[in-house]
N, C-alpha and C positions, 0 to 999 in steps of 0.2 A: 257695339260701339267701343271705340278706343277711349279709355278713361283719361288719356292725356290730351285729347282733342279739345281745344278751347271752345267754349260756348259763347257765341255772339248774341247779345240781347239788344233788340232795338224796338222802337215804337212802330206798331203796324199802321198801315193806311188801308184805304179801300182796295188798292191793288193787291193786297195780301189776303183778302178774304177767301179766294179759292184755296189757298194753302192752309188757312185756319179752319175752314169748315170741317174737314175730316177729324181734326183734333177736338173741335168743339162738339161734334157728334159723339165721339168716343167719351168725352167728359160727361155728356148728358146720359149716355148709356150706363156709365158707372153709377149714376143716380137713378137708374131704372126708368129712363125715359125712352120712348120708341124713337128710332132713327127717323129723321125728317130733314134730309140735306137741303131741300128747297126752302123750307121755312127757316132753318138755321142760317142759311145764306141771307135771306131777307132780313132776319133779325139783326145780324151783324151789319148789314148794309144800312139799316135804319139807324143804328147806334153810332157808328164810327164817324161819319161826316159831320154830325151835329155835336160831336163830343159828349154824347150822353154816356159813352163809355170810352175808356182808354185801354188799348190792348198792347201788350208787349209780347213779342215772339222771341223764342230762343232757336238758334240755328247752329247746327254742327255740319261742317262741310257743305254748306249751301242747302241742307235739308232742314225744314221746319220741324222741330222735335218737341216743342212745348209752347204754352202761352199762359199768360195771366191776364185777367180782365178786371178792371177797376171801375166802380161806379161812384160818381160824386155825391156826397152827402154834406150836411152842415150840422154843427153842434150849437145849440142854443146856449148851452152852459159856457163853452169856451169862446163862443162867437167866432168860430173859425171853421174852415173846411175840414172835412173828414173824407177818407176814401174807404169804400167797401171793397175789399178784395173778394169778389164774388166767385171767380172761377180760376182754378189753377190746374193745369193738366200737363203731364209729360208722357210722351209715348213710352210704353213699357220697355222697349229696347234701349231707351235713353235714360232710364232711371238709374239712380246710384252713380251718376257721373257728374253731379253738381249742377244739373240743369234747373231743378226746382229751386235750389239755393240761389242760383244766379237770377232767376225770375223774381224771387222774393226780395232779394237785395235791390234789384232795379225798381221794384214797386216802392220800396221804402225810400230810395233815393228820389223818386218822382214825387212822393208825398212831401218830402222835405223841400224840393224845388218849388212846389206849389203852395208852400206855407201851411200845410195841413197840421192839425193838432195830433192826429193819430190815424192809423189804419185799423180796420176791424174786419173780422171774418167769422164765418160759422162753417162747421163741417160736420159730416156724419160721425156719429160716435165710434163707428168701426173703421174710419178712414185711417190707414197707416201713415198718412202724411202728417198726422199730429206730431210724430217724433221730429219731423223736419221743422215744423212750426216752432216747437219748443226749443229746438237746437238753435234756431235763428232769433230767439229772444221773445217770441210771442208768448203771452201769458193767458192761460185759460181763465175766463171770468167765473168767479165763484160767488159774486155778489148779486148779480142781476139775472133774472129769468128772461127768457126769450119767448114771446107769445106770437101767435099767427092766427089769422082768421080769413076765411074765404071772403072775397069781395062780393 
C-alpha cells in the first residue's frame, strides 16, 4: 500500500457486510476463534440494522482495509452514554499507513457526536496495537480490575 494514499472512513451499513465479513473473520482469528463466515455474517446482520452496534470502515482506493465496531453502553455514575470499542482490525498490508489511527479518531468523533462520556476498550496483553492506543491518548486503567464469568 502507498503510505500517501488517503484513508476514507465512513459508517457502514447492511450493504457493506459482505466486505466486512472477511476482516471480521480475520479479527476473530487473531483472538484464536475458528473461522465461521456464515455465522459472522449473521452476527453483523443482526447488529447493524437495529443499531446494536456501529461499524466504521476504512477504505483505500475503494478497497475495505479495516473496521472498528462500537457497542453502546451507559454509565450510571455520569448518567451518560458510553461506547465500547470492541473490535478494531486493519488488514496486515494496510498497517502502518494511518488506517488504525483514522478509525480510532472517527470512533472518538462519533462518541462526541452522540454525547458520550467516554470510550472504553480492552485488548489482549500481547496486542501490538497498544502502542497505537496510547499514541492516540488512550490511558491504560490501573485502578479497576476486569472480571468475567460464563453465563
